N, C-alpha and C positions, 0 to 999 in steps of 0.2 A: 733290085727295087729302086724306083726313083725317089728323090728326096721329098718332093711335094706330097705325094700320097702318104708317105711314111710320117710326115709331120702331122697329118690328121689321123693319129693313131687310135683315137677313141679309148685310150687306156689299155690297149692290147700290148702285153708284155713283150711279145716277139717283135712287134713293129717298133716299140720303144728302143729295144736293144739294137735293132738295125739302124734306127735314126741316130743313136749315140755313136755308132761306128762311122756313119757317113759324116756327121759333124766333126768327129775326131780327125777323120781323113782330111776334110777341108782345112782344119786348123793346122795340121801337120804340113800341108802344102803351102799355106801362108807362111809358116815358120821357115820352110825351105826357101821360099821366095825372098824373105827378109835376109836370110843368111847369104844368099847370092848377092843381094844389093850391098850388104855390109862388106863383102869381099870384092866389090867392084870399085876401082879407083875413080874418083870424080873430083877434079881440082885438087884442093889441099886436103880433102877428106875422102869419104866413101860416098857412093850413090845414095846410101841410106841417110848419111849425114845431111844431104842436101835435098831430102824429100820429106813430105808429110803424107801419111796415108791413114785413112779411116777404114777400119775393118769392123763391120757391124751387121745387124740384121733388122729387118723391119718389124719383126715380132719376137717376143721372148718365149711365147708358147703358140706354135702354129695350130695346135689342136683347138685352142680356144680363141684364136685370133687376138691374143693378149699383146698389146704394144707397150706395156709398162715395164720398167726396169730392163730396158733393152741392153743386151750384151754389146759393149762398144769398146774398141781399142784404137787409140791414136798412137801411131808409131812413127819413128824417124827423128830427124834432128829438129823437129818443130817443137812447139810448146802449146799448152792449152790456151794461153792468153792470145797467141797468134790466131787461133781458130775463132775465139770470141771477137777479135778485131775484124776479121774477114766477114763474119756474120753481121756484126753491128753495122759495118760500112755498107754491106750489101742491102740491108734493110733500110738504110738511111736514118737510123736512130740517132738521137742526140745524147744517148747515154755516154757516160765517161767510164773508161776501162782502166783499171790499175793492174799492174803485174806485181807479183810478190816472189821474193827469192830469199833464201837463207843468207845471212851475213857471213856464214862460215863456208859458203860456196858462191861467191859473188860474180863469177865469170859472165853469166848472162846479163846481170845488171851493169857491170862495167863495160861490156860490149855495147849495150844500148846507149850508155852515157857517152862513150867515146866515139861511137859511130863506126867501129871496126871490130872484128873478132879478136878477142883477147883470151888468154888463159890465166887462171887464178887457182890458188890452192882449193882443193875440194875436201873439206873437213866436216861437213854437215852430217848429223844423224838422220836427217830427213831424206830417205832414199829416193823419193820422188822428185827431189830438188837437187840431187847430187850430180853436178856436172862441173868439170874443170875447164870447159871451153865453150865459147859461144858458137853459133852456127849461122851461116850466111842467110839462109832462107827465112827463118823466123826473125832474125835481126832486121832484115829489110822491111818486114811487115810491121814489127814493133816500132821501128824508127819513124815509119810513116803514120801509124795509127794509134799507138799506145799513148794514153794521156798522162800516166804517172807510173813510176816503178818504185817499189818500196822494199827495203831490206829489213829483215827481222832476225833477231838472234835466236839460236836454237833453244835457249832457255825460255824465251817467250813462246816459241812454238810448242814446247813441252807443256807449258802452263795452259795453252789453248786446248791441247788434247784433253787435259784433265777438266778444264772448265766446261767443254762441250759435253763430256761424259756426265759430269755432276748436274749440270743445269738442263740439258736437253736429252740426256740419256742416249746420246749418239756416240758410237765408237768410231774414231777417225785415226788414220795413220798420221804421223807428224806432217807430211807434206799436205795432207788434206786439211789439217788444222791451221796451216800457215796463213790463210786468208783471215781467219778469226784473229790470229795474233796481230796481223797488220791493222785490222779494224780497231782492236783494243788499244793499239799503240798510236792511233790517229783519231781518237775520239773527237777532239775539237774540230778537226778538219772535216769530219763527216757528219757532225751534229746537225740535225734538222733535215737531212737528206734521206731519200729512200735508197737503201743499200742492199745489194744482193751479194752474198758470199757463196762462191763455188767451193763446197766442201766435199771433195771427191776422193774416195779411196779409204779402205779400212784394212790395209795390209800391215797390220801391226801384230807382233808376236806377243805371247803372254809375258815373256821375260821383259820385252821393251815396255809394255804397259805397266808391269809391276815396278820397274825401275822408275818410271815417271811418277807413279803414285807414291812410292816410298820417299822420293826426294822432295815431296811437297806437303 
């Protein structure tokens, strides 16, 4: 059966099961493709290190043509802020974009500041920010277009996870709360401005969350 007619399943259990199998196959093939790229040398790293790829869908539910909460994956040696810079510049917007990184894993920040790829200790608890080296492709984009880069301590990131949960009832992983930590640490600089925080990701375990709650 073809993917498109299966996506219009009308609640039919058999079609839904087949659709799940097709989607699982597509995802497995993408994982295989990424593994091949990771094991292909390219310059000082791998082909995956020097690439950015977006794997997504135009709909989250083909049966209802629902385009909310789209499944989206950005992979490679890139970064979210690089994507925002590319989109902002393409639209000709005057918005200012800041990058945020854990002070316990400052390789990306130091690479941006020095203008060349560097390696630094990677000791952060924020898995989504855990990198010990910069990458050429996102670095070139950030050097050209990023307006500011901010380092925040892991303690401040943990505080931001709890603050978001208590005040907005939103559960974020540490990396997803890093933008709030940066905003709270730069209140005077952003006062009076319209600020958008990209708070992405809720991959936090019960043990991680309990530890953050207990320590505050």
